[in-house]
SEPARO-486046 format. One record per residue: residue in one letter; x, y, z of N, C-alpha, C in turn. Coordinates in steps of 0.02 Angstrom, whole numbers, padded with zeros to 5 digits, always signed. Layout:
% residues N
AXYZXYZXYZ...
This chain:
% residues 268
D-00064+01116-01835-00022+01117-01896-00061+01154-01954L-00025+01206-01980-00059+01247-02035-00019+01244-02098E-00054+01243-02151-00036+01246-02214-00066+01299-02258I-00040+01346-02286-00055+01410-02316-00028+01399-02392S-00077+01398-02444-00061+01404-02508-00079+01472-02531F-00036+01490-02592-00052+01564-02613-00040+01572-02686S-00058+01619-02729-00043+01613-02798-00052+01700-02822S-00011+01707-02871-00001+01780-02901-00065+01778-02960L-00089+01728-02970-00140+01727-03028-00105+01729-03094D-00050+01733-03098-00006+01730-03166+00003+01650-03181Y-00051+01624-03205-00045+01553-03225+00002+01539-03272L+00013+01576-03321+00057+01559-03388+00133+01559-03357N+00146+01598-03302+00220+01604-03287+00223+01566-03208V+00183+01516-03191+00192+01491-03129+00262+01467-03098S+00294+01439-03149+00360+01406-03131+00408+01456-03126K+00401+01515-03147+00447+01584-03134+00438+01627-03079V+00374+01625-03051+00361+01668-02991+00378+01643-02929R+00417+01686-02892+00430+01674-02823+00397+01711-02784Y+00385+01692-02714+00352+01726-02656+00400+01735-02591A+00382+01793-02562+00403+01806-02505+00358+01818-02453Y+00360+01777-02391+00307+01773-02332+00338+01786-02271R+00298+01803-02227+00309+01796-02155+00244+01799-02106L+00254+01765-02051+00193+01765-02008+00212+01817-01945L+00183+01872-01943+00200+01914-01896+00172+01900-01828G+00211+01891-01770+00212+01856-01706+00245+01796-01709L+00271+01772-01761+00317+01707-01749+00378+01716-01794D+00374+01745-01865+00436+01746-01900+00466+01818-01888E+00536+01811-01890+00572+01880-01878+00588+01916-01940G+00578+01878-01997+00603+01915-02055+00557+01875-02120W+00569+01909-02178+00538+01880-02236+00574+01807-02243S+00534+01762-02268+00564+01688-02309+00538+01699-02390I+00594+01677-02423+00573+01679-02497+00574+01599-02521T+00520+01583-02558+00508+01513-02584+00561+01507-02657P+00568+01442-02668+00598+01433-02720+00549+01453-02779E+00573+01450-02847+00528+01454-02899+00482+01406-02912G+00420+01425-02923+00362+01374-02928+00328+01351-02859V+00356+01365-02808+00340+01343-02743+00282+01397-02703H+00229+01374-02694+00165+01419-02679+00130+01402-02611T+00166+01359-02566+00139+01327-02516+00189+01340-02451V+00170+01352-02393+00216+01360-02330+00172+01319-02272F+00222+01294-02229+00191+01248-02174+00215+01281-02115Y+00180+01285-02065+00191+01298-01988+00159+01243-01942K+00203+01208-01908+00192+01152-01873+00198+01173-01793H+00153+01150-01760+00140+01159-01686+00135+01234-01677L+00087+01260-01708+00072+01337-01703+00048+01354-01632P+00088+01396-01592+00064+01412-01516-00005+01456-01531R-00037+01459-01475-00112+01485-01482-00093+01566-01476G-00139+01600-01511-00134+01675-01508-00151+01703-01584R-00145+01755-01596-00166+01804-01651-00103+01810-01692Y-00110+01797-01766-00053+01813-01811-00085+01846-01865T-00035+01877-01909-00050+01913-01976-00007+01879-02028F-00025+01847-02072+00016+01812-02126+00027+01866-02178E+00089+01881-02205+00091+01923-02258+00135+01882-02307V+00117+01902-02369+00143+01875-02433+00141+01917-02488K+00199+01923-02525+00204+01960-02589+00244+01913-02642S+00242+01939-02711+00263+01890-02760+00306+01935-02808T+00337+01896-02850+00389+01930-02905+00340+01927-02975D+00367+01963-03019+00326+01953-03088+00372+01899-03126P+00364+01883-03183+00398+01827-03214+00478+01842-03220Y+00486+01915-03216+00561+01933-03233+00604+01951-03151G+00568+01928-03103+00600+01930-03038+00590+01994-03003V+00555+02040-03023+00539+02102-02989+00482+02106-02937W+00504+02112-02876+00455+02111-02819+00399+02168-02837S+00345+02148-02818+00288+02191-02813+00271+02222-02749R+00256+02293-02738+00251+02322-02690+00183+02304-02649E+00149+02274-02675+00081+02252-02653+00095+02195-02603V+00065+02191-02527+00074+02139-02494-00005+02116-02467T-00006+02058-02479-00078+02025-02446-00069+01997-02388T-00124+02014-02339-00121+01995-02281-00183+01945-02262L-00161+01905-02205-00220+01857-02193-00216+01856-02109S-00254+01863-02079-00270+01864-02001-00291+01797-01985I-00255+01771-01937-00255+01701-01910-00264+01703-01835E-00306+01663-01814-00312+01660-01727-00314+01589-01712R-00256+01567-01687-00266+01499-01665-00287+01493-01594L-00350+01467-01590-00377+01451-01531-00352+01402-01484P-00353+01417-01418-00319+01359-01365-00353+01287-01369A-00328+01234-01371-00352+01175-01365-00395+01160-01302F-00427+01110-01299-00465+01101-01229-00419+01099-01166Y-00366+01065-01170-00321+01060-01127-00277+01122-01095E-00284+01183-01154-00257+01245-01133-00301+01295-01111T-00361+01280-01109-00408+01339-01086-00404+01354-01013G-00431+01407-00998-00432+01419-00927-00460+01376-00875W-00521+01339-00904-00560+01303-00865-00512+01237-00861A-00468+01222-00906-00428+01159-00906-00376+01175-00852I-00343+01238-00854-00303+01253-00804-00324+01264-00732L-00377+01279-00724-00416+01281-00654-00422+01222-00646F-00434+01164-00686-00454+01093-00660-00379+01061-00638Y-00318+01088-00678-00258+01054-00669-00242+01086-00597V-00248+01140-00574-00229+01172-00511-00281+01143-00456L-00342+01129-00458-00396+01102-00413-00355+01026-00398L-00341+00995-00465-00333+00924-00458-00261+00918-00414G-00218+00956-00430-00150+00959-00400-00163+00977-00321A-00200+01026-00305-00211+01046-00245-00253+00979-00203T-00299+00952-00238-00335+00895-00213-00285+00839-00191V-00234+00825-00243-00181+00776-00224-00144+00780-00170I-00115+00850-00166-00081+00878-00108-00113+00860-00048F-00177+00887-00041-00214+00884+00020-00231+00806+00044L-00242+00767-00004-00253+00700+00016-00179+00668+00044G-00135+00691+00005-00064+00655+00023-00046+00686+00091V-00060+00743+00115-00044+00774+00166-00086+00751+00231R-00150+00732+00210-00198+00698+00259-00179+00631+00272F-00151+00591+00224-00138+00520+00222-00067+00523+00277Y-00028+00568+00254+00037+00565+00295+00023+00585+00366V-00017+00631+00382-00042+00650+00442-00067+00595+00487R-00119+00560+00450-00160+00505+00479-00101+00461+00502M-00057+00435+00461+00004+00384+00471+00040+00403+00516L+00051+00475+00532+00103+00499+00582+00057+00498+00651K-00005+00502+00650-00041+00500+00701-00042+00431+00732R-00062+00388+00690-00067+00310+00705-00001+00292+00729R+00052+00316+00698+00120+00295+00734+00141+00319+00802N+00112+00375+00803+00125+00416+00875+00082+00379+00922E+00018+00356+00906-00026+00314+00950+00009+00246+00976E+00036+00219+00920+00064+00156+00934+00128+00165+00984L+00168+00213+00973+00217+00231+01008+00199+00244+01082Y+00136+00280+01087+00110+00298+01151+00092+00241+01191T+00059+00186+01152+00044+00130+01184+00099+00084+01210D+00156+00084+01167+00203+00046+01183+00239+00078+01243S+00234+00145+01252+00266+00173+01310+00222+00161+01369Q+00159+00161+01366+00110+00144+01424+00134+00073+01444V+00138+00019+01400+00147-00035+01414+00222-00050+01456L+00258-00015+01426+00333-00012+01453+00339+00017+01532M+00297+00069+01538+00294+00094+01602+00253+00048+01658Q+00209+00015+01631+00168-00038+01682+00214-00087+01696M+00263-00118+01643+00310-00170+01653+00362-00150+01702R+00371-00080+01693+00437-00068+01733+00400-00059+01805D+00346-00035+01816+00313-00027+01885+00300-00107+01910Y+00288-00152+01867+00282-00223+01896+00354-00237+01918L+00404-00228+01877+00480-00247+01904+00505-00220+01961K+00476-00157+01968+00508-00123+02034+00470-00161+02089G+00410-00171+02082+00369-00208+02140+00409-00280+02160E+00436-00307+02101+00470-00372+02122+00533-00369+02149E+00569-00316+02139+00645-00310+02166+00647-00287+02234P+00684-00321+02269+00699-00293+02338+00737-00230+02345E+00717-00184+02390+00749-00123+02390+00825-00121+02396T+00846-00173+02423+00916-00179+02436+00956-00213+02366S+00926-00224+02320+00951-00262+02271+00999-00224+02236P+01056-00245+02221+01105-00207+02190+01091-00205+02117V+01046-00245+02080+01036-00242+02010+00985-00191+01998S+00997-00140+01962+00946-00090+01942+00884-00114+01894V+00834-00079+01900+00779-00092+01862+00795-00104+01792S+00833-00052+01753+00849-00054+01692+00891-00117+01676D+00923-00145+01713+00959-00209+01711+00918-00272+01706L+00863-00266+01739+00814-00312+01745+00768-00319+01684E+00736-00263+01666+00684-00251+01623+00699-00288+01557F+00753-00275+01524+00758-00298+01467+00760-00381+01466A+00780-00413+01521+00781-00484+01525+00700-00512+01547K+00664-00472+01575+00600-00498+01591+00539-00464+01554L+00548-00414+01510+00490-00375+01481+00462-00428+01445D+00500-00460+01397+00465-00505+01341+00438-00569+01388D+00471-00589+01429+00441-00653+01470+00371-00630+01505I+00367-00574+01533+00309-00549+01572+00245-00543+01514L+00264-00506+01463+00212-00502+01409+00186-00574+01379L+00238-00625+01376+00223-00682+01352+00181-00717+01401K+00196-00709+01461+00154-00748+01520+00080-00715+01514K+00083-00643+01512+00003-00616+01510-00040-00638+01453V+00004-00638+01392-00033-00659+01326-00065-00732+01334L-00011-00766+01363-00037-00841+01372-00087-00850+01423K-00085-00826+01475-00149-00822+01527-00214-00797+01498V-00216-00744+01460-00274-00729+01421-00307-00768+01374V-00262-00806+01329-00281-00845+01290-00310-00908+01322E-00273-00939+01377-00298-01001+01415-00370-00990+01449D-00370-00913+01470-00434-00900+01502-00500-00904+01458N-00476-00902+01391-00533-00893+01334-00533-00956+01286L-00509-01005+01316-00499-01066+01267-00564-01088+01229S-00623-01081+01264-00680-01112+01251-00727-01059+01210E-00698-01001+01206-00736-00946+01171-00727-00952+01100P-00772-00955+01059-00768-00962+00993-00747-00903+00953S-00780-00842+00992-00779-00780+00966-00709-00741+00990F-00670-00776+01020-00606-00741+01050-00552-00742+00989D-00537-00667+00970-00494-00665+00921-00435-00612+00934V-00403-00586+00896-00341-00547+00905-00357-00480+00934S-00415-00442+00912-00445-00390+00939-00452-00399+01005L-00488-00443+01030-00501-00466+01111-00430-00478+01153L-00385-00506+01123-00321-00516+01156-00290-00458+01161A-00290-00413+01110-00252-00354+01114-00273-00311+01170R-00356-00309+01167-00385-00271+01227-00376-00290+01290E-00378-00358+01310-00363-00392+01364-00289-00385+01392V-00243-00374+01346-00181-00370+01368-00162-00293+01379G-00202-00237+01333-00189-00165+01354-00149-00143+01303M-00140-00177+01240-00106-00156+01184-00147-00137+01129S-00120-00090+01073-00154-00100+01012-00151-00158+00980R-00182-00165+00928-00185-00233+00891-00112-00231+00847S-00092-00173+00821-00027-00174+00788+00037-00179+00826S+00034-00152+00890+00090-00165+00931+00093-00238+00958L+00034-00262+00972+00039-00331+00990+00066-00375+00939T+00047-00376+00883+00067-00402+00818+00144-00402+00823R+00168-00337+00815+00241-00320+00805+00284-00364+00859K+00256-00346+00929+00298-00382+00984+00298-00459+00994L+00237-00481+00978+00233-00553+00988+00263-00581+00931K+00276-00551+00874+00303-00581+00813+00384-00577+00827A+00405-00530+00863+00475-00524+00883+00495-00572+00928I+00449-00587+00974+00467-00641+01036+00458-00709+01009T+00407-00725+00971+00393-00794+00962+00397-00813+00888G+00395-00761+00845+00390-00780+00773+00327-00787+00745L+00278-00776+00785+00208-00796+00765+00158-00732+00774T+00128-00730+00722+00063-00681+00737+00023-00703+00789P-00018-00649+00819-00054-00664+00881-00113-00726+00859L-00139-00725+00791-00180-00769+00773-00155-00850+00763E-00090-00845+00747-00052-00905+00748-00038-00927+00812Y-00018-00891+00860-00002-00910+00930-00065-00925+00964I-00121-00898+00959-00182-00918+00996-00196-00988+00964R-00183-01007+00897-00201-01070+00867-00151-01109+00901R-00088-01099+00901-00042-01154+00940-00054-01171+01006V-00073-01116+01050-00090-01128+01119-00157-01183+01119K-00203-01161+01078-00268-01207+01079-00242-01273+01054M-00207-01282+01000-00187-01358+00983-00142-01396+01033T-00105-01358+01071-00065-01384+01122-00103-01422+01175H-00150-01368+01187-00207-01403+01241-00251-01458+01208A-00266-01456+01151-00305-01511+01111-00254-01578+01114R-00197-01572+01102-00155-01627+01110-00148-01655+01177R-00159-01615+01229-00159-01640+01295-00226-01680+01310L-00284-01638+01284-00351-01667+01301-00361-01735+01262L-00325-01734+01199-00336-01805+01158-00294-01856+01192S-00247-01850+01225-00208-01895+01262-00241-01924+01312E-00295-01883+01349-00332-01917+01400-00381-01958+01375S-00396-02013+01404-00460-02057+01386-00525-02037+01400G-00574-02054+01357-00640-02041+01376-00661-01975+01340R-00613-01944+01302-00649-01881+01257-00632-01898+01190S-00696-01886+01153-00689-01900+01086-00664-01836+01041V-00648-01837+00980-00615-01779+00948-00678-01725+00937S-00734-01732+00930-00790-01680+00933-00787-01645+01007E-00785-01687+01061-00789-01653+01123-00727-01608+01129V-00669-01627+01118-00610-01593+01126-00618-01525+01081A-00642-01536+01024-00652-01472+00971-00700-01420+01006E-00750-01445+01034-00805-01399+01067-00774-01371+01123M-00729-01416+01156-00703-01374+01228-00659-01319+01206L-00621-01316+01146-00581-01262+01126-00618-01223+01083G-00679-01216+01083-00719-01163+01049-00722-01174+00963Y-00707-01247+00948-00713-01254+00873-00773-01303+00867F-00829-01271+00835-00885-01302+00830-00882-01332+00746N-00837-01323+00719-00824-01345+00652-00767-01399+00648R-00784-01465+00651-00733-01508+00664-00688-01525+00608K-00703-01506+00545-00661-01500+00494-00607-01455+00495Y-00628-01391+00517-00582-01348+00525-00532-01361+00588F-00570-01387+00644-00521-01408+00692-00465-01454+00672T-00489-01514+00634-00446-01558+00607-00393-01538+00568S-00412-01487+00519-00362-01453+00486-00303-01411+00515C-00329-01380+00572-00277-01340+00613-00230-01386+00651F-00255-01441+00676-00218-01485+00718-00166-01528+00666K-00195-01551+00615-00140-01572+00562-00085-01528+00544E-00109-01473+00530-00059-01426+00502-00010-01405+00561E-00025-01415+00630+00019-01403+00691+00061-01460+00704F+00035-01534+00701+00070-01597+00720+00077-01631+00675G+00058-01624+00614+00065-01675+00554+00025-01729+00546V-00028-01733+00585-00072-01794+00593-00147-01765+00610T-00183-01805+00579-00266-01781+00611-00275-01793+00682P-00320-01768+00720-00338-01781+00792-00360-01860+00796S-00394-01885+00747-00407-01964+00759-00344-02012+00752H-00308-01987+00709-00244-02029+00703-00198-02021+00774F-00196-01960+00786-00160-01951+00846-00181-01985+00900Q-00253-01986+00910-00280-02021+00974-00267-02099+00957K-00275-02126+00907-00259-02186+00896-00183-02212+00913Q-00130-02169+00888-00066-02180+00905-00055-02192+00987E-00096-02138+01020-00079-02127+01093-00114-02192+01130R-00175-02213+01094-00202-02270+01124-00164-02337+01117E-00127-02346+01062-00093-02404+01050-00029-02396+01086G+00011-02335+01098+00056-02329+01138+00040-02362+01215V-00017-02341+01239-00030-02359+01308-00043-02432+01309E-00077-02457+01259-00088-02531+01262-00014-02559+01255M+00027-02551+01217+00091-02577+01216+00129-02572+01273S+00128-02505+01313+00164-02509+01373+00129-02544+01439Q+00061-02559+01426+00027-02596+01475+00049-02673+01464R+00060-02700+01405+00082-02767+01394+00157-02781+01419E+00202-02722+01408+00262-02732+01423+00259-02734+01504D+00219-02697+01543+00219-02705+01606+00196-02776+01631I+00156-02795+01589+00117-02867+01611+00179-02908+01603N+00213-02910+01549+00259-02956+01522+00331-02957+01569G+00336-02894+01593+00395-02882+01632+00377-02920+01702
């Protein structure tokens, strides 16, 4: 913003003097001030070179032929400089590059998942073809939709049961044993059972824990270690979350139920 003040130096007749002014490069023509006004304002002046011209009247309103000039150069702000513009261009190019790179990586990952899914589907189709008799009137495509989920679930269950006592067994190992990517396994298992792979592994282990606790002669700690839990507190927490009671309480209930059944047999 620019403020310019000027005077004809006729201080005795200040209130009677008028001025005409223009800013070459911005104003199209002369502007005349009211009597006694000797200041002009320019707001938001664009960068560039300008020439300010001003002339005045005498106390009787006669315009002077003399024009006073003032050269003005409005320098660019830091955000208008060539370096700033170059920075904006580089920043924009970097954002575009990172965006494209992220999109390509996401597309590549999605394609890898689709490829993995296709591999699994072809393996299951081959399995189904091997199961069907050659003379069966039912085509493979009719059977696979009914059997694919069951085949996958059986395979997952077998892998989990084969690794019940392994404390380091996790979702990554399960996915590798099943031959699927972790994301594909999570998506399919969630669709079939409503559980994530981690939740499914825990449910299978807790189901076996319940069976083992029902059998006599095993303590809670022994059962926990058999299922790969070396932290009894965590094992108790998982069991209670699954069945609503602690392992010790469950074992006590089972023992009382057996004793009651034996008394009924004796009395009968």
